[in-house]
C-alpha positions in Angstrom: 9.1 18.4 32.5 6.9 18.8 29.5 6.2 15.9 27.2 8.2 15.8 23.6 5.8 17.4 21.2 3.3 14.7 19.6 3.9 12.2 22.2 0.5 10.7 23.8 0.0 10.9 27.4 0.9 7.6 29.5 -2.9 6.4 29.8 -3.3 7.2 25.9 0.0 5.1 25.2 -1.3 2.4 27.4 -4.7 2.5 25.5 -3.0 2.0 22.2 -1.0 -0.9 23.3 -4.0 -2.6 25.1 -6.1 -2.6 21.9 -3.3 -4.1 20.0 -2.5 -7.1 22.6 -6.1 -7.2 23.3 -7.0 -7.6 19.4 -8.4 -11.2 18.6 -9.6 -12.9 15.4 -13.4 -13.6 16.7 -15.3 -16.6 15.2 -17.8 -17.0 18.1 -19.6 -15.3 21.1 -21.3 -13.2 18.6 -24.5 -11.3 20.2 -27.5 -10.3 18.2 -27.0 -6.6 19.3 -26.6 -4.5 15.9 -24.1 -2.3 15.4 -25.5 1.2 14.9 -24.8 3.4 11.9 -22.8 6.0 13.7 -20.3 3.3 14.9 -20.0 1.6 11.8 -19.1 4.6 10.1 -16.7 5.4 13.0 -14.9 1.9 12.1 -15.1 2.6 8.5 -13.6 6.1 8.6 -10.9 4.8 10.8 -10.2 2.1 7.8 -10.4 5.1 5.3 -7.5 6.8 7.3 -4.8 4.1 6.8 -1.8 5.0 4.8 -1.6 4.0 1.3 1.2 4.3 -1.5 0.7 7.5 -3.4 -2.3 8.2 -1.5 -4.0 5.9 -3.8 -6.9 5.2 -1.3 -7.3 1.6 -3.0 -10.2 0.2 -1.1 -14.0 -0.1 -1.0 -16.4 -1.6 1.9 -19.0 -3.6 0.9 -21.3 -3.8 4.3 -23.4 -6.9 4.2 -26.4 -7.5 6.6 -28.6 -9.6 4.4 -29.2 -12.9 5.8 -29.6 -14.6 2.5 -26.3 -12.8 1.3 -24.6 -14.7 4.5 -26.1 -18.1 3.7 -24.2 -17.8 0.2 -21.2 -16.8 1.4 -21.4 -19.7 4.1 -22.1 -22.1 1.4 -18.7 -21.1 0.0 -17.2 -21.5 2.7 -18.3 -24.8 3.5 -17.2 -25.9 0.1 -13.9 -24.2 0.5 -13.3 -25.5 4.1 -14.1 -29.3 3.2 -11.2 -29.0 0.4 -9.0 -27.4 2.8 -9.5 -30.2 5.6 -8.6 -33.0 3.3 -4.9 -31.3 3.1 -4.6 -32.4 6.9 -4.4 -36.0 8.2 -4.3 -37.7 11.2 -4.5 -36.1 14.5 -3.9 -32.6 12.8 -6.8 -33.2 10.6 -9.0 -34.1 13.5 -7.9 -31.0 15.2 -8.4 -28.8 12.2 -12.1 -30.3 11.7 -12.8 -29.1 15.6 -11.6 -25.6 15.0 -14.5 -22.9 14.5 -13.1 -20.7 11.6 -15.9 -18.3 10.8 -18.8 -16.6 12.4 -20.5 -15.6 8.9 -24.4 -16.2 9.8 -23.8 -15.3 13.4 -22.1 -11.8 13.1 -24.7 -9.0 12.6 -22.4 -7.5 10.0 -20.4 -8.9 7.3 -17.7 -6.9 5.5 -16.2 -7.3 2.2 -12.9 -5.1 1.7 -11.4 -4.8 -1.8 -8.6 -3.5 -3.5 -9.1 -1.3 -6.9 -5.6 -1.9 -8.3 -6.2 0.8 -11.1 -7.2 3.7 -8.7 -4.8 6.5 -9.2 -3.9 5.7 -12.8 -0.9 3.7 -14.5 1.6 5.7 -12.5 1.1 5.5 -8.6 3.8 7.5 -6.8 5.8 5.0 -4.8 4.5 1.9 -6.5 6.7 1.4 -9.8 9.0 -1.0 -8.3 6.9 -3.0 -6.0 3.3 -3.2 -7.3 1.8 -5.0 -4.4 2.0 -1.9 -2.2 -1.7 -1.2 -3.0 -2.5 -4.7 -1.5 -0.5 -4.0 1.7 -2.1 -0.5 1.6 -5.4 -2.2 1.8 -4.3 -4.6 4.9 -3.4 -1.4 6.8 -6.8 -0.2 6.5 -8.2 -3.8 7.6 -5.9 -3.4 10.7 -7.3 0.1 11.3 -10.5 -1.0 11.1 -9.8 -4.1 13.4 -7.9 -2.0 16.4 -10.9 0.5 16.2 -13.7 -2.1 16.5 -11.7 -3.8 19.4 -11.7 -0.1 21.1 -15.5 0.1 20.5 -16.0 -3.8 22.3 -16.7 -5.1 18.6 -15.3 -8.4 17.5 -13.9 -8.9 13.9 -13.0 -12.2 12.2 -11.3 -12.6 9.0 -12.8 -15.5 6.9 -9.8 -16.4 4.8 -11.2 -19.9 3.5 -13.3 -18.8 0.4 -13.1 -18.8 -3.0 -12.6 -15.1 -3.9 -13.7 -15.6 -7.6 -17.0 -17.1 -6.5 -17.4 -14.5 -3.7 -17.0 -11.8 -6.3 -20.4 -13.2 -7.9 -22.0 -13.4 -4.6 -21.4 -9.8 -3.4 -21.1 -8.4 -7.1 -17.7 -7.1 -7.0 -16.2 -6.1 -10.5 -13.8 -8.7 -12.1 -11.3 -5.8 -12.3 -11.4 -5.5 -8.5 -9.5 -7.4 -6.1 -11.4 -8.7 -3.0 -8.9 -8.7 0.1 -10.6 -9.4 3.2 -14.0 -11.0 4.1 -14.6 -10.0 7.8 -17.4 -10.9 10.2 -18.3 -8.1 12.8 -20.3 -8.0 16.0 -20.4 -7.2 19.7 -19.2 -10.6 21.6 -20.0 -11.9 24.8 -16.3 -11.9 25.7 -12.9 -11.7 24.1 -10.8 -14.5 24.7 -7.6 -14.1 26.6 -5.2 -15.8 23.8 -5.9 -16.2 20.2 -8.0 -19.2 19.5 -5.4 -21.3 17.5 -3.0 -20.8 20.4 -5.2 -22.0 22.9 -6.2 -25.0 20.6 -2.9 -26.1 20.1 -2.6 -25.1 16.5 0.6 -22.9 16.8 2.3 -21.1 19.5 3.3 -17.2 19.4 7.1 -17.0 17.9 8.9 -15.2 20.7 9.7 -11.7 18.9 13.5 -11.9 19.4 13.5 -14.8 17.3 12.5 -12.5 14.4 14.7 -9.4 15.0 18.0 -9.4 12.7 20.2 -6.6 13.5 21.8 -4.8 10.5 21.4 -7.9 8.2 19.6 -11.0 8.1 21.0 -13.8 10.5 22.8 -11.3 12.8 20.9 -12.0 16.2 21.3 -12.0 19.6 19.6 -12.8 22.8 21.9 -11.1 25.4 19.5 -8.0 25.6 17.7 -9.0 28.7 14.8 -9.6 26.5 12.6 -13.0 26.9 10.8 -12.6 23.5 7.6 -11.2 24.7 7.4 -7.3 24.5 3.8 -7.6 25.9 5.5 -9.0 29.2 8.0 -6.2 29.4 5.8 -3.2 30.6 4.1 -2.2 27.2 0.9 -3.6 28.3 0.1 -5.6 31.5 -2.7 -7.7 31.0 -4.3 -10.6 32.8 -2.4 -13.2 31.1 0.9 -12.0 32.6 2.8 -14.7 34.2 0.5 -17.4 33.2 1.1 -20.1 30.7 2.0 -17.8 27.8 5.5 -16.9 29.4 8.8 -18.3 28.0 6.9 -20.5 25.6 8.9 -22.2 22.5 8.3 -21.3 19.1 7.2 -24.2 16.4 9.8 -22.9 14.2 11.0 -19.7 12.3 12.0 -19.7 8.2 15.5 -20.3 8.3 16.2 -20.6 11.9 16.2 -22.9 14.6 13.2 -23.4 17.0 15.5 -23.2 19.9 16.0 -20.1 22.0 19.0 -17.8 22.2 19.7 -18.5 18.5 22.9 -16.2 17.7 24.7 -15.5 14.5 27.9 -13.6 14.2 29.7 -12.5 11.2 
């Protein structure tokens, strides 16, 4: 029987799910191996093919290899992270201070991704009621790049603990342009089996069936045979299956109980 038109083959689908489930926010294990220009162009082209509201394509990419620039950005991180650490006390604060939250100087390439919110003119198709859709579109570009990088064996880490106004001065981004993401890219010695924050005990992955509502918010059911983890249901079988990630409890979901089997019927 022939495949439905447009459907990928099974190996192709497996590759898509694999790259999704093996994507990591990488902050360590960077290798000094440079990313070649052709590979970098492939990643940026993948990012540029993200969907965007009104086809406005609001993104720009600032590729940074210069060590002095990285050092200046690292100084911004240290300042912002010191302030962020002060918000946590006790065991949580101690854990926070042990976390590795950036790889700015270790990564061969830093990438600043921006959003030009005036691109496309004053009237952008589809943006009249939800103005932030240009920011959402740029996030799609980030995810495209992230998944493409993982397929290339390149790690990506998002450094969010930065003062973006100060970062604009370091990188030369105009005041009218919004910085959306600052990323660290490089080949790595290994990709971790689980997200760093999950491994460190900061948070656990929330079972997906606690986040699905049917027809209206609050209508949930756990009687559909799911254990809350799509990646353990045959979408992609990786080495973590059956290990310590199975049937773990969530730390809480907004507006819901943290227990399993939440049911709300009208």
